[in-house]
N, C-alpha and C positions, 0 to 999 in steps of 0.2 A: 201632419207634424213631420218636420224633416229632422230625424234623429241625428243624422250625420252633421248637419249644420250646427245643431245645438251642442253636440259633443265638441266640435271645434271651438265654439265660443267658450264653452266651459273650460276646455284645455288652455286656451289663451289666458282666461281669467286666473286659472290656477298658477300658471307660469308667472304671470305678472305679480300676483300676490306673493308668490314664493321669492321672487327677486327682491321685492320691497322688504320682505321679512328678513332675507339674508343680509341685505344692506344694513338694516337696522341692527341686526345682531353683530355684524362686523364693526359698525360704528360704536356700539356700546362696548364691545370687547376692547377696542383700541383707544377709547377715551382715557383710561389710566396711563397708557404708555405716552399718549400725547401730553398729558399733564406732567408726566415725569421728565419730559424733554421739552421745556418751554423754548420759544424762539430766542435767539441770542440777543443780548442787550448791547450796550455801548462798550467801546474799548477805551479805557482810561489809564493814565499813568501819572505818577508823581516822581519827579527827578530832583535829586538833592545833591548839590556840590557846595560844601561849606568851608572850603579852604582853597587858596591858590599859592601857598608857600610850602616848599619842601624843606627848606633849610632854616637853621637857627644860628644866630650869631653868638649870643650868650657871652659877650665880651671878646669874642674872636671873630675875625673876618670870615666871610664866606670862602669856601675853598676854591673860588675862582683864583685866589692867591696861589693855588697849587700848580699854576702853569709854569712849565720849565723851558720856555722858549730860549732863554739865555743861560740856562743851567746845564753846564757840561762838566765842570771840574769835579763835582762830587759823585759822579757815576764811576763805579769801579768795574773793570772788565774781567770776565772769567772766560777764557777761550782755550780750546784744545789746540795742539800745534798746527792744525790745518787752517786755522782762521785767526783773525785779529780784528780789533775795533779801533776806530779813530774818529776824530772830528775834522770835518772838511769845510772850511769857511767859504769855498768858492762855488759849492753846489747849491742851487736854489732850493729853498725849503718848501713846505706845504703852503705857507702863507707868503704873500708878496706885499711889501718887501720882506726880506729875511732869508737866512741861509739854513742849511740842514743842521740838525742837532747832533745826531750820532749815526755812524755808519758801521756795519759789519761786513767784512770781506773775507775772501778765501786767499790762502797763501799760495796755492798751487793751481794749475790749470784745471785739474779735476780732483776734488777732494771732498770727503765727508766731514762736515764741520759741526761742532757743538759749541755755541758761544752765548754768553749772557752779559748784558749790562745790568748792574745792580745798584740801586740807590737806597741807602738806609734812611727811610722816612723818619723814623723815631729819633734819629740823631739830630734832626733839625726841627721837627714838629711834634706836638703832643699827640699821643695816641689815645683816642677816646674809646673806652670799653663799650661794647654793644652798638657802636656806631656802624653804619653801613657805608663802605667805601667803594668808589668806582674809579678805576684806572683806565684811561683811554690814551691812545697814541695813533697818529697817522703814519702809515707804512707804505713804502714804495720799493719794489724789487726791480732793479735796473741792471743794464750793462754799463760799461764805462762811458757810454755815450748818453746815458740817462734815458734810454728808451725802454719800454717794458720788456722784461725777460721772464724767466721762471726758474724756480727751484724744483728739482725733481728728486725728492728724497727716496733713498732706498728704504730707510725707515725714518721715523721722526715726523714732526708736525710742521716744518717750515718756520715761518715767522709767527711769533705769538707774544702776548704780554700777560703778566701775572702778578698777583698779590701774594707774597710769601710771608707767612706768619711764623714767628719764632718765639721761644720761651726765654726766660732769663739766663739759661745756659747756652744760648745761641743754637739750640736744636730746632730744626724745622718742625712745626706742628702740622702745617698743611700749606698747599699753594693753590689758590683759585686762579685757573687759567682761562684765557679767551680761547676762541677756536684757533686753529692753525691756518696760516695763509701761505699758499704755495705759489701764487703768482698775482701780479697786479696789472693785468693787461689793459685795464682802463685808467691806470695812473694811481693816484693816492687812494688808499683804503683805510678806514678807521677800524681799529680793533679796540675792544674794551673788555675788562674783567671786573666782576663784582664780588664782594665778600664782606663778611661781618666779623668784627672782633668779638666773637661770641664765646670764646673759651669753651667750646663744645666738647673738648677732650679733657683728660685729667691734667694735661700740661698747660699751665696758664700762659696765655699770650701776653707778651710784653713788648714785642717788636714787630714792625712791619717793614718789609723790603719791597721795593718796586722792581720788577724784572722785565727786561726786554730781551727776548731769546730768539735764536735762530738755530735750526737743526735740519740738516739734510745735505744733499750733494750740491756743490756749487762749482762753477768754473772760476778761473782767475779774473774774469771780467765782470762777474756778478757782484752787485752790492745790494745790501738791504738797508734802506734809509729810514730812520725814525725821526719824527718831528712832532711838535706841538703836544708833548706829553703832559697830561693833565690829571689831577686827582681831585675828586669831589667827595663829599660825605654828607650824610644826614643821620638823624637820630631816630630810634623807634619812637613814634609819636604816641599820644599827643604831647605837644610842647607847652609847658607852662608859660602863659602870657607871651605867645610868639611875637617877636618884633617883625615889622615889615622887612622883606628882603630886597636887596638891590638887584636881584636876579629875576629876570622875566621867567615865570614858571607857569606856562600855559597848561601843564599836564592835567591837573584836576578839572578845571573848568572846560578844557577841550574834550575830556572824556564825557562829561555830562552833556555837552553840546552834540557830540557824536550820537549819543542815544536819542537826544531830542530830534535831530534832523532825520535819523533813520525812521523814527516813529512818524514824523511828518510825511516822509516820502511814502509811507505805507498807509496813509489815509487817516492818521490820528489828527483830530482838529485841535486848535488851540483852546477851545472850550473844554476839551477833555484832557488837556495836558497842563500840569501844574509844575512849573520850573522854578526851583529855588537855587539861585546861582550867586556864589560869592566870588567876585572878581575885582576886588578893590585895587585901584591903581593899575588896572589892566583893561584898557578899553578895546584892545585888539586881541582876539583869541584865534589862533591858526591851528586847526586840527591836523591838517595834512599838507606837507610842503609841496606836493605835486598835483593837487586837485584844482589849481587855478583860482581858489577862493582865498583872498588875502585876510579876510576877517569873518569868521563864522558866527560872530555876534550879530552881524547885520541881518535884520529881518526876524531874529528870534524874539518871541514874546516872553519876557522874563516876568514872572508873577511876583517874586520876592527876591531882592538882591542885597548883597553886601551886608551892612550892619544889621539888617532885619533877618538875616539867615542865621538863626540861633536855635537852640534846643527847644525853648518854650514855644516858638512859632511852629516848628516842625511837629512837636507833640500836639499842638492845637489843630493843625491841618489833618493829622491822622486820627483825631478824636471824633468818633461817629456821633457823639452826643453834643458836640459843639455846633450850634446853629451856624450854617453857612460855611462850615469847614469843607475841605476837599472830600474827606471820607464820608461826611454826612450825606453827600449827593450820590453815593454809590449804591446801586440796587443789586438785588440778588441775581439778576441776569447779566450783570456787567462782567467784563474781563478787566483785570487790574495788573499793572506793572509798577513795582516799586524799585527804583534804582538809586543807590546811595554811594557817593565817593568822597573820601577825605582821609584823614589820619585815624588810626584806631589803636587801642591799647588793651593789654590784658593784665595790667598791674595797677591802674590808677585807683580803683576803689578798694584794692587789697583783699578781695574775696574770690578772685577767679572770674568775676563777672566782667565781660568785655565791655568796652565803651566806644562810642562813635563821637568824634571831636568836632566842635564848631569854633572856627578861628575868630569869628566876630567878637565873641565875648568870653572865649575860653570855657564855654559850657560843654556839656556832653549829654548823651542819652545812653543809658545802659541797655544791654540786651534784654533784661527783664522788663524794663519800661517799654521798649519797642515791641516785645512779644505781647504784652498786655493790651497794647493798642491795636495791633494787627489781628489778633485772634478773634476780635469781635466785629471785624469788617465782613459784612455779608456780601459775597460776590460769587460768581460762578467759577471763575478760574483766577489764579493769582500767581505771578512770577516775581520773586524777590531776588534782587541782585545786591549783594553787599561787597563793595569794592574798597576795602581798607586792609591795613595790616592786621593780622590776627582775626580776619573775618571768619575763619572756620570756627574759632572760639565763639564769635558773636552769634552764630546760628547753631552751634552744637555744644554749648556748655552743658554740663551734666544736669544742672538743676532745672533746665527747660526742656520740655519734650516737644520738639518741633513736629513730631509725628501727629500732634493734635491739630494740625492744620491740613485736613485731608484734601482740600481743594487747591493745594499749592505746589509749586516747584521752587525750590530754594537753591540758589547758586552763589558760591563765595569765590573770591579771587585767590584764596590761599587756605591753608590749614591754620594752625595756631603759630604762624611765623610771619616774617615781613612779606609785604606785597610790593612788587617792583613796577616802576613807571618810567617812561621817558619824560623828562622835565619839559622839553619842548620838541619841536620837530626837526631840529638841526642834528639829526643822527641818521645812520644808514637806513633805518626802517622808515624814516620820513614822516612819522606821526608823533603827536604829543598825547600822552595818556597811558592807560593801563596796559602792560604787556599782555595780560590775559583778556580783559574785557574789551579792549579795542578789537582784537581778532574775533572774539565771540560775536560782537555786534556787527562786525564787517560781514561775517558769514550769515547771520540772520538777515542782513540786508540783501544777501544774494538768494534769499528764500530757502536756506538750509533750515532743517528742523532744529529745535532746541538741543536735542541730543547730538546731532551732527555738528552743530556749531561749537558745542562744548568739547567734543572729541577733537575737532580741528584745532581749537585754540590751545588745549592742553598739550597737544602733540607738536605745537609750533616751536621752532627754535629762533629766538631773537637774534638779530644781526650781532656778530661779534661773540656769540656764546656757543658753547659746545653742548649745552644741556637744554632740554625742552622745558617749557613752562611747567609741565608736570613734575619734572625733576627739581626745578628751582623752587617752586612754591606750592605745588599740588592743589589746584582748585578742587572744590567739592560740589557735588550735585545731589540733591535729594528730591526725587520725583514721587511725591505723594499721590499724584493724579494718574501716573502710569501712562502719560501721553507724550513724553519727551521725544519719541521717535516719529510722531505725526504732527505735533504742534508747530506751526510755522506761519509766516505771513500769508501764504497762499493755501493754507488749510481751509476746509469748509467752515470750521469755527476758528477764525483768524486769530493769530497772536496779537 
């Protein structure tokens, strides 16, 4: 008997059995963890745009009538002794053909000037309480040869435009200013200021003055040219039975299409995308003026459009018990995005419950109805974007506990106030859509995390403004998952 050989065989057998046993033990131990972390399912999204009109007529023309190309006589000048204002019919204006509207100049070769052109809007037009107003003007700072120059203020803002609100005693309540422009080295630049006749102070607003201002050091050859001064307004929606507008308003459908194309670019299939798009009388939607794409509708698969985009159909698609609905095909392993853009209201139902409006039939869905549908959708992760006025109310009204959606990240474009949009892409920022969510989705498209994209968008200052989006409308984010700083399109579990 060879004891040494037998011992070696026995030792090999013991080691082999031990390894098998250890493997079995580890496998048994890790089964529960594996079961708790199932493999990811599909990525799905429902995108809703239920309006393409920003304005109402209500017996009045759109405020495209507020263009002042030929209006010079009703502006009143307020200048310090160092400066003066005038009309000069020989200088080419911003548009061709046409001449300049108003000019601010210096009286001396080197002087500090403070000057304003003021137009009493309420002397000629009705002022609508709680309407949102936008004043825009094209500005050029030139020498007497009309080539670009610059203002170099010791103090002051340079050229700017503003909405000045006054009470019945002619006292200033507040002024909403654009940013200050110190030079226009590239030629004409558009400035705009926005404000609401909201009577947010104890002094009731009864008057609106438009202000074109210049403040800073100028030489005797400097001129500040103002042209194409325009006023637009819209009402806090929803709008009862909104009539069609003569104004092309790509903003809402363009914003929905931006989300659609970003998701497509990051691997979402049309089988997993459900697009509800209201774009009646608007066959061409242009998201971005500089991207070389003339019509972003081209190639988009629209599942429900125009008159069929209403509250009953949207509720049907979110209903998990409705056979064949979008929500009925979502599994517990899937990731879900819900994006909604349109008008919103916090007064329609009279109980503080916010509403999301549908232009097709003037219907709406309340936050309670939306919550009741969403809370029973069984999915792994969910991101909800509400892009409407008063959207903070829509997701944060006191009677609804959104913390009861533990698998969700909730993002709104604003608090319980108006949300701002570019009507089309003919603006210095060059895009049509939400001031907040356009930037948010632009950053997601660059593989930013949800948290990074949110921070970027809230800190962004739109062209012509001095305030950030956070200051203007304060978007909200509720991260019930605790993953906003890691969830992105290139994360292991992809957005």
